[in-house]
N, C-alpha and C positions, 0 to 999 in steps of 0.2 A: 457234711462240710469237707472241703479239701484241706489237707493238713500240709504244713511246710515245716522244715527244720532249718534253723539258721546254720551258716557255715562261716568259716574264717574268711573275711573279705579279701578280695584280690586287689591288686594294684589298680590305679585309676582307669587304665585302659583294659577293658574286658572284651575279648573276642569270643563271640558265641556262634555256634552252628545251629541253624534252625531247620527243622524237617516238618513238612506238611504232607499228610497222607490220609486225609479224612474221607475222600471220595474217589474221584476219577482223575485227579491230577497229582503228580509227584513233584513237590517243590522243595528245593534245598537252597539255602542262602547263608552267607557269612556276614555278620554284623559286628562292628567295633563301636564301643561306647564313646570313643573319641574321634574316630575317622568316619563313622557312618557305615553305610552299606558297601561292602567290599566285593560281593559277588552274588549272583542270583541265577539259578538254573531251574528250568521247569520242563516237565514232560507231560503232555496231555494224552489221555487215553481215548479221545473222541473217536478216532477211527476204529478202535477195538469195539466200542459199544454201539457204533452207528447202525450196524445191521440189525441190532435188537431194539432200536428206537429208545433206548434208555440204559442206565447204568446196571450192569450185572455184577452184584457184589463179589462173587467168587472170582470173576475175571479181573476185577479191580484189584483185589488183594494180590493175585498172582503177578500182575503187572508191576505193582509196587515192589514186590520181592525182586523182580528181574532188573528194574531200573534204578532203584535207590542207591546201591553201592557205587555204580558208575557216576551218578549225579553228584554224590558226595565228593568223589575224587575230583570231578570237574570243578565243583564249587571251590574247593580248597586250592586247586591249581590256579584258577582264575583270580582268586584273592591273593595269590602269591604267598601263601603261608603253609607251614607244615601242621599236621593235625595236633602235634604236641604243643602248639601255641594256643590251642583252644582253652578257654577258661570255663566253658560250660557248654552243654548241649540242650537245646530246647526242642520240643516236639509237640504236635497236636495231640492232646489227650481226649478231646471230644468237643462238641458233639460230632457225630459222623457214623459211618459204617463200621461196625465193631471189628470186622476182619481187617479192613484197610487201616484202621487206627492201630491195631496190634502190630502190624508190620513196622510202622514208624516207631512205635513205642519200643519194640524189641531191639531194633537196630540202634536207636538213640541211647537207650540205657546200657546196652552192651558196650557201645563206644565210650560212653562216659565212664563206665566202670574200668575199662581198659586204660583210659587216660588218667584215671583217678581225679576226675573233675565232677562237679555236680550236674545232675540232669533235672529238668523241670518240664512238667506237662503244662501246656498253654491251652487256654480256652479258645476254640476256633473263632468264635464271634468276637472275643476281645481282640484277636488278631486283626479282624476286619475293621473294628472300631478304631484301632490305633494305626491302621495302614496309612491314613492321611498324614501321619507324622513323618512319613518317608518323603513327603513332597518338599520342594525347595523352601516353601513358606508354610510350615505346619500351622494348623489352627490352634489357638490357645484355648484352654479350658475356661469356662464351661461351654457346652454346646449341645444342641439336639442332633442326634444321629438318626438318619433313616437308613436302616440296614436292609437291603433288598438283594436277594440272591435266589438260586434255584431251590433252596431249602428253607429260607428264612425271610420273613418280612416283619420288621419290628421298628417301633419308634422308641428311642432310648435317650433319656437325659443323662449326659455324661459330665460329671463334675470333676473328675480326675481319674487316674488309673485305679481301677477297682471300685470306683464310686459311680454305680449305675442304677438308674431307676427306670423300670419298664413302664412306658406310657401307654402302649397298646401294640397290637400285632394282628396277624392274620388268624382267622378262625377256621380257615380251610386251606386252600391252595396258597403257596407262596407266590410272589410276583413272577419270579423266573420260571417256576413250575407252570404257571398259567401261560406264559409266553411259549414254552416248549410244547404244551398240549395243543394250543391253537396252531402252532407251526405244523404239528403232526397232522391236523385236519387238512392242511394245505399241501401235504406230502413234501414238506421241506426236510432237508437232511438234519440229522442230529449233530450237535446240539441245536435245537430249533430257534432259540431266542435271537442270536445274531443274524440268522438267515431271514427271520421274519422282519427284523428291523431293516435289513437291506432291501427286502421286497417292498416294504412300506414306503420307501423313499419315492417310488413312482406311483403311489396310490393317493386317492382322495380321502383324507381323514374324516370328512363329514358326510360321506355317502351313506353310511349306515349309522343310524342314531342309537348307538348302544347306551344303555342306562349306566350311569356312574354308581357303582355299588356302595351302599351304606353312607352316602354323603348326607342323607336326610336324617341320620341319627347322630346324637352327640358323641364326642370322643374321637379317638384316632384308630380304632380297630378297623381291620381290613377284611374283605371277603372277595375272592375272585372266581369262586365256583359258578355263581350265577352269570357273570360276564362270559365265562368260558362256555356256558350253556347257550347264551345268546349267540355267540359266534358259531356254535355247532348248528343251531336252528337256521341261521342265515346261510351258512355254508350249504346245507341241504337244499335250501330254497333256490339257490343260484347255480347249483352243480349241474354240469352237463356230462352225461354218461358217468355219473358218480364222482366227478372230480371238479374242483374249482380251479380255473386256469386264467392266465392272461391278466387283463385289467381288473377283472372281478376279484382275483386273488390278491392283487396289489391293494385294491380298495378295502378289502376285508382286513388285511394286515394293518393298513394305515389307520382304519377306524378303530380297531382293537387297541393298537399302540396309543393312539390319541386319547382314548377313554381311560386307559391306565394312567397316562401322564396327568390328565386332568384330575383324576381321583387322588393321586398322590400329592398333587399340588394343593388341593383343598385340605387334605389331612396334614400336610406339613405346615400349612398356615395355622391350623388349629393347634398343633403341637407347640409351635413357637409362642402363640398367644397364651396357652396354658402354662408354660414355664416362664414366660416373660423374657426369654432369651432372644438374641438377635443373630445368632450364629447357627448355621445348619451344615452338617457334614453328611454327604451321601457316600455310602460304602456298600461293598458287595458287588457281585457280578453285574447286576442290572445298573449299577452306577456308571457303566460304560455306555449306556443307551443315550444317544445324542438328543433324541426327542425329549426325553425326560430332563436332561440337563438344560435344554433351552427353555422348557416350561418353568422349571424351578428358578431360573434366572429372573423371573418376574416377581419373585417374592421380595418383600422388604426385609432382606436379611443378607448377612455375609455368608457366601457359599464356599465350601471347601470340598475337594474331591481327592481321592488317592491318585497317584500317577496311574495312567491307564494300565500299565503292566501289573499293578497290584490291586486292581479291582476284583479279579477272580482269585480263586484259591492260589496261594503262593507261599514259598518258604520265607520270603523277606519279612512278611508281617509276623510270622512266628518267631523268627530270629530277633526282631525288634522287641516284641512284647516279652519274649523270654529274657532278653538282655536287661530290660528295665527291672524285671522282678528278681533276676539273679543278682544284679548289682545292689538290690535292696536287701539281700541276704536270704532270699527264699530258695528252696530246692525241694525236690520230691521227698516225701516221707516214705518209710518202709511200707510196701504193699500197695503203692499207687497203681491204679488200674485204668483201663479204657473207660471213658464216660460217654457212651453213645447218646445219652441225654444228660444235660448238665445245666441247671439254672445259672444264668449269668450273675445273679445277685449273690451267689455263694462265694464269689471271689473276694479275697481280702484286699484291703486298700493298700496302696503304696504311697508313702509320704504323707 
C-alpha cells in the first residue's frame, strides 16, 4: 500500500507543479486550487521513436532528462509565477517505464526538497480518470469510466477521488496498442493510432466483416489480439507485392476502427447496466478517436470527455490530481519509489 504523511495545511490557494514522464511524452503544468490550470507544456518524443516503430525505453529516459528542466521553466514563466510560490510538486510515480518514471521522480523530489514543500507521487491512471475535471463542465461523481490508451483498457466505477472499482479490462492488447499494431501492418508512421484513424476516414467500415471480440461472453472484459490477427490475415490476402495500399488500406483501417468502436459500445452499455449509473467518462489517448466518440453518443447516458489536449499523457492531469491530494494533507512518505505496476485500488480515498 502507498503511504502518506500529513503536513501542515497551506492557505486556501495552493499552487502545484505537475510532472508527467511515464513513457514517451514529457508534460509539465501548473495548477492553482482557486484559479485552475495556469499553464501546460508538453514535449512529444514521437519523432525520436518513429524509426524504431515503438518506444525505446532508454531513449525515452534520456529525452526526459534533456527536456524536463526547460519545460519546467517555461511552465512557470507561462503561469507568471516564481518557483518559490509553489506549495507542492506532484509527479507520476507509476505505472510506466521505470527509467522514465525515475527521471520525473528525481527532478520533482529534488525541487520539492529545495523549496521545502511537499512532493507527492500520483497514479498515472488516476490522472487520466480525473482529466475530465479540467473541462469547463466537469462531470459529477459517480460515473463509469472507460480508460483506453496505448497501455491500458479498463472499465472503472468511479465513486469519488480514490474510490475506484475495476469492472473489467483487457486480457491482452490494450486498445491503443491494437491500433498501433494494425497501423504498422499498413506501413503507417509511428504513433500509428492517429494515422490509422485519419486513413479510415476515406474507407468503407463494412467492407471487411471483422468479428467483435468477446461480445458473446458476459461481463466487460476486452481482448483485441484476435481482432489484430483477423486484420493481419486480411492484410495478407489483399496485399500486392507484400503491401496494402490505396483504397484497400483505407477500407481495412475503417473496418478495424469500426469493429473496435462497436465492441466498446457494447461493453460500455453493459458497464452502465451493471452499475446502474447513467454517466460515462471516456479517458486516455484513444478518447480522442472521433469514430468512437460518435458511436458512444448513441448510448442512453450522459457522456463526458477530457479536453482534447488532455486525452494523451500530460502534466495537467498530474498537477490536478496532485493538487487534490496535497490539499487533503497527503504527501510522500520516506522511501517512496517508482511503481511500474501499481493497482489503482490501493489508492486512499479523499474526502
